[in-house]
C-alpha positions, 0 to 999 in steps of 0.5 A: 506481470511484465515490467521492462528494465526501464520500468523497474528502474523508474518505479524503484527510483520513485519508490525510494523517494517515499520509502526513505521516510517509510514510517512517517509517509506510511502513517500519512497514508493511513491517516488520509485513508481513515479521514477520507474513507472513515469506513476503512477504520472499522477494520482496525479495532485498536484505531476506532477510538482515534478521531483526530489526525493528530491523535493517529499521527502520535499512535505507535499502532498507526505508525507501526502499521503504516511502516508495515504497509510500506515495508511490504510494498518495498519488498514487492518493489525489490522483486518487480523483475521476478514475478515468482518472488513478487507473488511470493510476497503478495499472495500470502498477504492477500490470502491473510487479508481475504480469509482471516482479516476479511478486509474489503478488497476495494481498500487496496485500491484506496490505499494505492491511490493515496500513495500515488497522491502523496508521491505526486504531492511530494515529488511531482507527476513523473514520480507518480506516473513511474509507480502507477503500474506497480500499484495496478499490478498489486491491486490486480493480483490482490483482486485475483487472490480474493476471487480465488478465496471466494469473494 
């Protein structure tokens, strides 16, 4: 993983804009994922009965998970200039999702793409472009973790 100092600063600046409202933006990302890719909801037994976006938006469980996703990404963003620390956050998450939760790895690309779409909608294409390398790194490393776990 190799980010220049300028890429780190640009990515952090882009992320800060969306992370300021982590719970609402994380919730919006999950709702979009669940409505545009309904099969993703099957991994969340406590979300299955929620059919409307409004119902999901009001759910403490959906909101909490959205915030956890954004917090995990935020932790990684804070370590873009330290591969060991970045992977120290990402590896256990990948292991858990691969071996315990058995989440299909394609879902990580879906959620990252939705985050990028939301960034572009709210803050423009430059914001999205500044963060694309981060999502690509996350997805690449998760794919490798899954391969090592036998997927």
